[in-house]
Backbone as CSV, one residue per row, in Angstrom:
resi,resn,N_x,N_y,N_z,CA_x,CA_y,CA_z,C_x,C_y,C_z
1,MET,19.985,-4.328,5.195,18.555,-4.128,5.182,17.868,-5.447,5.522
2,LYS,16.843,-5.366,6.330,16.126,-6.550,6.780,15.259,-7.105,5.652
3,LYS,15.293,-8.425,5.481,14.478,-9.077,4.457,13.011,-9.059,4.884
4,ILE,12.119,-8.695,3.965,10.699,-8.589,4.262,10.019,-9.905,3.907
5,ASN,9.199,-10.399,4.796,8.452,-11.615,4.584,7.320,-11.367,3.590
6,THR,6.829,-12.398,2.928,5.751,-12.248,1.956,4.494,-11.686,2.590
7,THR,4.151,-12.180,3.751,2.932,-11.715,4.400,3.110,-10.357,5.062
8,ASP,4.357,-9.967,5.337,4.599,-8.680,5.992,4.610,-7.511,5.018
9,SER,5.007,-7.736,3.777,5.158,-6.619,2.857,3.817,-6.043,2.425
10,ILE,2.794,-6.882,2.296,1.469,-6.405,1.923,0.620,-6.397,3.183
11,ARG,0.260,-5.202,3.633,-0.417,-5.091,4.920,-1.917,-5.302,4.815
12,GLN,-2.600,-4.485,3.981,-4.052,-4.595,3.870,-4.519,-3.912,2.594
13,PRO,-5.673,-4.324,2.057,-6.228,-3.602,0.907,-6.844,-2.286,1.362
14,ILE,-6.807,-1.314,0.488,-7.403,-0.009,0.787,-8.719,0.082,0.025
15,VAL,-9.807,0.320,0.748,-11.131,0.412,0.132,-11.635,1.832,0.334
16,THR,-11.491,2.635,-0.700,-11.989,4.008,-0.699,-12.753,4.228,-1.999
17,GLU,-13.297,5.410,-2.163,-14.034,5.717,-3.390,-13.093,5.686,-4.601
18,LYS,-11.907,6.218,-4.436,-10.938,6.217,-5.525,-10.489,4.795,-5.865
19,ALA,-10.332,3.950,-4.850,-9.915,2.570,-5.085,-10.990,1.777,-5.810
20,THR,-12.259,2.045,-5.514,-13.328,1.339,-6.221,-13.438,1.792,-7.665
21,ILE,-13.143,3.045,-7.933,-13.119,3.522,-9.322,-11.974,2.854,-10.080
22,LEU,-10.816,2.695,-9.421,-9.683,2.023,-10.059,-9.953,0.541,-10.290
23,SER,-10.817,-0.066,-9.478,-11.120,-1.482,-9.669,-11.889,-1.727,-10.964
24,GLU,-12.553,-0.702,-11.483,-13.210,-0.827,-12.785,-12.195,-0.996,-13.907
25,PHE,-10.963,-0.514,-13.683,-9.887,-0.644,-14.662,-8.942,-1.793,-14.304
26,ASN,-9.435,-2.765,-13.519,-8.677,-3.946,-13.089,-7.412,-3.585,-12.315
27,LYS,-7.517,-2.587,-11.439,-6.407,-2.189,-10.570,-6.856,-2.324,-9.123
28,THR,-5.942,-2.744,-8.260,-6.236,-2.839,-6.838,-5.220,-2.026,-6.059
29,VAL,-5.615,-1.580,-4.865,-4.777,-0.714,-4.044,-4.520,-1.422,-2.711
30,PHE,-3.232,-1.477,-2.311,-2.837,-2.109,-1.063,-1.963,-1.163,-0.261
31,LYS,-2.082,-1.245,1.065,-1.138,-0.589,1.957,0.025,-1.559,2.124
32,VAL,1.253,-1.084,1.912,2.418,-1.964,1.937,3.433,-1.486,2.971
33,HIS,4.428,-2.318,3.225,5.494,-2.019,4.181,6.309,-0.830,3.675
34,ASN,6.797,0.009,4.583,7.511,1.225,4.191,8.808,0.956,3.442
35,SER,9.460,-0.169,3.699,10.726,-0.441,3.009,10.560,-1.368,1.812
36,ALA,9.330,-1.668,1.415,9.092,-2.533,0.246,9.309,-1.742,-1.036
37,ASN,9.880,-2.425,-2.043,10.055,-1.780,-3.341,9.168,-2.477,-4.375
38,LYS,9.210,-1.992,-5.629,8.311,-2.493,-6.664,8.544,-3.965,-6.971
39,LYS,9.796,-4.382,-6.987,10.101,-5.776,-7.325,9.551,-6.739,-6.276
40,THR,9.739,-6.415,-4.999,9.249,-7.316,-3.952,7.729,-7.319,-3.886
41,ILE,7.103,-6.159,-4.109,5.644,-6.087,-4.102,5.079,-6.927,-5.240
42,LYS,5.677,-6.801,-6.427,5.214,-7.564,-7.585,5.350,-9.067,-7.338
43,ALA,6.487,-9.496,-6.819,6.715,-10.914,-6.558,5.757,-11.446,-5.501
44,ASN,5.511,-10.672,-4.454,4.632,-11.119,-3.374,3.167,-11.185,-3.797
45,ILE,2.717,-10.232,-4.609,1.337,-10.254,-5.108,1.132,-11.465,-6.017
46,GLU,2.108,-11.726,-6.898,1.996,-12.875,-7.795,1.994,-14.181,-7.015
47,LYS,2.752,-14.234,-5.931,2.822,-15.452,-5.120,1.556,-15.653,-4.291
48,LEU,1.038,-14.585,-3.672,-0.131,-14.703,-2.810,-1.427,-14.950,-3.583
49,PHE,-1.648,-14.196,-4.658,-2.930,-14.235,-5.355,-2.895,-15.021,-6.660
50,LYS,-1.704,-15.510,-7.061,-1.532,-16.316,-8.276,-2.072,-15.605,-9.511
51,VAL,-1.637,-14.357,-9.684,-2.003,-13.548,-10.847,-0.732,-13.002,-11.487
52,LYS,-0.853,-12.509,-12.721,0.274,-11.883,-13.415,0.150,-10.374,-13.238
53,VAL,1.152,-9.761,-12.630,1.146,-8.320,-12.388,1.792,-7.627,-13.572
54,VAL,1.083,-6.651,-14.142,1.589,-5.918,-15.295,2.424,-4.728,-14.862
55,LYS,1.929,-3.969,-13.880,2.592,-2.729,-13.479,2.314,-2.445,-12.010
56,VAL,3.298,-1.861,-11.328,3.145,-1.480,-9.923,3.496,-0.003,-9.787
57,ASN,2.588,0.774,-9.225,2.844,2.179,-8.908,2.845,2.332,-7.395
58,ILE,3.812,3.097,-6.876,3.937,3.288,-5.429,3.728,4.762,-5.091
59,ILE,2.964,4.999,-4.026,2.707,6.360,-3.553,3.046,6.414,-2.071
60,ASN,3.894,7.357,-1.668,4.207,7.586,-0.257,3.327,8.714,0.253
61,THR,2.482,8.425,1.235,1.676,9.479,1.838,2.409,10.005,3.061
62,LYS,2.456,11.308,3.198,3.183,11.935,4.297,2.351,11.907,5.574
63,SER,3.039,12.001,6.704,2.341,12.094,7.975,1.756,13.497,8.122
64,LYS,0.643,13.580,8.849,-0.058,14.855,8.995,-0.268,15.164,10.464
65,LYS,-0.270,16.445,10.791,-0.547,16.881,12.157,-2.019,17.218,12.269
66,LYS,-2.633,16.781,13.368,-4.046,17.038,13.598,-4.243,17.512,15.023
67,ILE,-5.307,18.240,15.243,-5.675,18.644,16.597,-6.838,17.760,17.031
68,LYS,-6.602,17.013,18.098,-7.602,16.073,18.584,-7.850,16.356,20.056
69,GLN,-9.065,16.713,20.379,-9.477,17.054,21.735,-8.585,18.136,22.335
70,GLY,-8.232,19.124,21.540,-7.432,20.238,22.001,-5.944,19.969,22.071
71,LYS,-5.514,18.781,21.719,-4.096,18.425,21.761,-3.597,18.135,20.360
72,LEU,-2.344,18.470,20.133,-1.725,18.227,18.841,-1.313,16.763,18.750
73,SER,-1.761,16.082,17.710,-1.389,14.683,17.505,-0.878,14.507,16.079
74,LYS,-0.358,13.344,15.804,0.241,13.086,14.508,-0.391,11.846,13.893
75,LYS,-0.846,11.966,12.648,-1.372,10.828,11.899,-0.225,10.298,11.046
76,SER,0.145,9.041,11.267,1.334,8.519,10.609,1.108,8.328,9.113
77,GLY,2.170,8.493,8.349,2.120,8.289,6.922,2.313,6.817,6.587
78,TYR,2.047,6.456,5.342,2.190,5.079,4.911,2.494,5.041,3.424
79,LYS,2.821,3.866,2.936,3.130,3.654,1.533,2.024,2.789,0.945
80,LYS,1.492,3.191,-0.223,0.490,2.355,-0.861,0.912,2.031,-2.290
81,ALA,0.459,0.882,-2.742,0.807,0.391,-4.070,-0.461,0.185,-4.883
82,ILE,-0.470,0.714,-6.112,-1.561,0.501,-7.049,-1.087,-0.544,-8.051
83,ILE,-1.816,-1.656,-8.117,-1.387,-2.787,-8.935,-2.422,-3.055,-10.007
């Protein structure tokens, strides 16, 4: 398995209505690399932001099929972490 770099494992923060509600409970949501696990995510967040991570929850979102301009297309799935 390929080793994931610190900057590669955490892709971007997710800013949605649900994520802002979770921020009231001191939780943040990030889109992460598909092969990242809880241990690497926890270590990378602590290294990048210099905080103590209590718990990491991971959610895999499935890819979805959509019809766009009369053609069938695919919206790719991703993995997100709630920290």
